[in-house]
N, C-alpha and C positions, 0 to 999 in steps of 0.2 A: 727351287725353280731355276731353269736354265736362264743364262744371259741372252740378250737379243742385240741385234743391230737395228738402230732407228735411222731412217733417212729423214732429213728436214731441210727447209729451206732457211737460209739465214737472213739477217738484216739487209745484206747487199744483193739479195736476190739469187745467190748461188745455192747449190745443194751440198750437203755435208751428211756424213754418217757419224754415229757415235755408237760405241759398244757399252751396253748397260749390263752390269752383274745382275744376278737374280734378285738382289735387294734394292734394285733401282739405281745404284751408284754408277756414275759414268767412270769407265775404267780406260777408255781409249777414244780419240776422235781422229777423223780423217780430214784431209785437205778440202778445199772448195772445189766443186765441179760445175760445169755449165749446165748440165742437165741432171734430172732426177735419175735417169738411166746410168749415167756416169758414176753417180754416187753409190747406186746399187751394185754396179760392176766393181767399184773400188772395195766395197764392203766384201764382196764375194771373193775378190782376190786376197784380202787380208785373211779370210777364212781358210782359203786353200794354202797360203804360205805359213799360217801359224800351226797347221796340223803337223805334229812331231817336232815342231821347232824346239830348240834348246834354249835355256836362258844362260847367258854368259856375261862375264864382266868385260866391258869394251876395253879397258886398259890392260887386260891380261891375255888377249888373243894374240 
């Protein structure tokens, strides 16, 4: 099963997204946004940026 982005309202009333793997494990989460649309847009931006992204060691770049 494919992973999914979930948008939710946190305890402070802000909106966040989290990326869940197919097994339901949270593998990434985003910052707080003032609106639900902002969180949706943030998740979409991560999707676009991650396509074809390489994994590198930060101390070796």
